[in-house]
N, C-alpha and C positions, 0 to 999 in steps of 0.2 A: 593453144588451149580450147581446142575444137570442143572437149569432152566437159568444158564447162557452157555449151551452149544449150539452150532449150530449159527446161523447167528445173530451178534447184528450189529446195523448200527449207523453209527458215525453223527448224525444228522445234515446238513446243519442248520443254521439259517435265514428264508425268512424273509427278507428285501422289502419296496417299494421302487419305483423308487427316492423317496426323501430319502430316507435313514433309515425310521421307522421300527422297528419290525413289519413285515405282521402277525398278530395274526390269522387271517382267515387261511392265506396259512399254518399257523403252523399246524392248526388241519387239513388240507387237507394231508400236508405231514406226520403228524402220522397216517392217516387211510390208505394211500397210501403205509404206510411199512407195516403196522399191515394186511391188506387185502392182500399183495402180499406174506404173510407169513415170515416174521422175525419171530427171536425168543425173543427179545428184543431190547428196545431203548436205546442209549446213548445218553444224553442232555449235553451240553455246554462242548463239546470235542474242541478239536481243530477243526475241521473240521466246527464246531459252531460258526466260529469266535471269541471263546470265548475272544482273548484280547480286542477287539472292542465293545464287548456286556457288557453293565454296569451291576452294582451288583442289581438294581434294576427289569432291563429287565432280567438277568437271573431268581432272585426270580420268575416273572412274568410267563416265560416259564414254567419251572417246575411246577409250581401251575396249570396252564391252561392242562399242558400235564397229570398231575396227576388225574385229573377233567375228562378230555375227555378219557383217556386211559382206567381209570375205571378199573384197574387190568386185561385188556385181556392180556398184558404181561408185565415182568418186566421193570422197569426203573432203569438204571446205571445211576450214577451225575456226572461229570468232578470237580474236586475242586483240583488244583494246583498251583503252582508256586516258584516262586526261593527265597522264605522267609518263612524259615519254619515256622516261630511263627506264621505269617499272615495266612499263610494255616490251621496251626493248629486253631487259633480263627474261621476262615471258619467252619472247621469241628463240633466245639461245638456250633455254633452261628446259623448255616443254619436249616431249618425247612427239614428235610429230611423223613416227614411221606410218606409211599407207596415206598420208594427207596430201593434196593435189594443189590444194593454195591455203592461205591466209586471208581473212576479211578481217578489215580493221577498221570498225567506226571510228569517226574523228573526234578530238577530244570534248567531252561534254563539259557543261558548265564552266570552263576557265574563259571562255570565248574566243580564240586566238587570233588575230589579222589572217590575212592571207599571205602575209608571208612567213607567219608562224604554223601555217597550217602546210604549208612547202616546206620548211623547215623537220617539223613532226615527221611527215610521212617520207621524205630523204632520209632521216636517222633511221627509221624502223625499215626502209626497203635497202638499207644497206646492210644490217644485222640481219633480216632475214634468211633463213636457209630454205624458205621455199615462197612462189611468186606470190605477192600481195595483190589484194583487191582493196579498193578504196570502199569506203561505205559513208556515201552523204546521207544524212537524215535529221535534215534540222529542228524537224519537229521534237526532237528528243534531245538534240545537243546544244542546241540555240545559238548555232551559229553554220553557216552556208558555204559550202567548198563552192566557189563559183565555176564557171566553165573555163575560165582563162586559167586560174589555179590546175584544176584536172587536167588539161590542156600541156600544162608546165610538167606536171607530174607524169602525163604518160610519157615523157621522155626518158625516166628512170628505166634502165634495163630489166629490172625487178620489180615494176609496177606492171602491171597486165590488164589491168580491168577497173571499175567501178561500179560497185551499185548505187545507183541513181535514186535517190528516195527524195528528192525538195518538192515533186510534185509542179514544180516549174516545167511546164513543157517547151518554152522558148529556151528556158537554159539547157534541156536535154536536146533540143535541137543542134543549139550552139556545139556542143560537145558532140555529138554523131560528124557535124558538118567539118568538124577541124580535124579528129582524132588519128591517129596512126590506124591503117588498115587493121594491123593486128592487135589492137586496142581494144578489148572486150568493153563492151556497153549492156549493162543488165540493169532492167528495170526496177526499182524498188518499191512501186507503187502496182499493186494487182490489177486494178482497173485500167493503166495504160500501158500491159502487156502488149494488145493488139496494136493498136495504135506508134506506140514507139518502134514494133516489129516494121511495120510498115514504113518507117523512117529510118531503118537500119541498124535496130537493136538486136542482138543476138540472145536474147531472153530474158529471163526475169529469176528473180530469187523471191519466192511467195509466202504468203504467210495462209492463205485461202489453200495451198494444195496439200498443208498437213492434212485437212478435214473432207477435201474432194478432188486426190492426186489423181485420178482419173480422167476426169471432166478438166481439171486444169491442162493436165497437160497435153490431152486431144487438144484443147484449144491454142495452145502455144505451138506444138506441131502444126495444126493447120494453118497457123498466121505465117510460120516459117516457109511452109510449103507455097504459100500465095494464095491459098483457099479462102480467102476472107468471108466467105458467105459462111462458111462453117464458123471458123474462128468468131464472127463476129454472133452466131446464133448461141454459142455456148457462153461467151462474154456476158450476153445479156441476160443469162441464167443466173449471172453471182451480182447484177445492178444490186437486187433488192436485200440480198446477205451482204454485202461486203460490209458495209456499215455497220450493220450488227456486231462486225468484229471486233469493231474500236469504239463502240457506243461506252463500255465501262472499263476502255482502255486493254492494250493489246498483252499478252494472250488470252485474256479472261474470254472473249468471245469463240474464237476456234477452240477452247478448250473445250467448253458448253456442246459446240457441235462434235468435237472427238468423242464426250463422254454420251453424249444421245447414241453414238455409233457402236459403243462399247469397246471403244480402243483403249481410253485411259479416263480417269476420274476427272471433275472439273477444276480440282484443286489447284491454285496458286498461292503463292508465299507473300504476307506482308512486305509490303505496304498494299498489294493487290488483295482484292478479296474474290469470291467467286461469283458468277454470275448470277444477277437475280432472278427473282423467280420470273418477272415479269420478262427480261430480255432471254431467258432459255425456253420460256413458251412462244417467242415470238420467232427465235430459231428453228426450234422445232416443228413450230408451223410451215416453214418455210422446208425444210426438210420433207 
């Protein structure tokens, strides 16, 4: 799965001021990312506000992306949830034509044991018509996929990698040290991209790359090429920006940054609310 090395962007879902999906802005966002140099696109992840995007909207977003991107970069599609049988049904019923892999976040709220996580993902991997990427994000799901569990799941032939967003560097190193050579390790934390590449990561699925595709992609490529002087220079550019992306929850901050650049509106769906005037002003000052 070398085509999923480098920078993947966890795309936001653009909305109009009235809350409808803004499909014109969606196409602008796709082009903004691709011309900025990202290596692949991730659709319907948590940054895309997947809990509040309807099933029919998700189908339409994927269909329009497939047509508009037209093979220029790979597409990864998010299908996850806390009902294993329901997720299995979505994997079997969704038209995944043109999709390279599935990104599946671990179950939120249920707080399964490590044995439960293994059983959940093994069942999904058996059912999925496409390769599966694990997604560990304890800050959202309230449970952690341990390094031992990740390495156990890495033995499944249809589980090809992990987006690791625990923020636990020791856990990341344990996975990198023990994983099979062909198992993808992708950072889920933008600010750990460069250090984790230095330790063996193959790339990142990024939030910041929505609003800063060129700088972020250049940073990742420099790190993968071993040019850490250039990679660190770009990483340091993002140090003051990154916390603002999450201060009022993701994707509120990055949508404000996109709106300031004219790519899409800052609108989000309840229970999220758009960036406050103060946060927007601080993002604008850094831009």
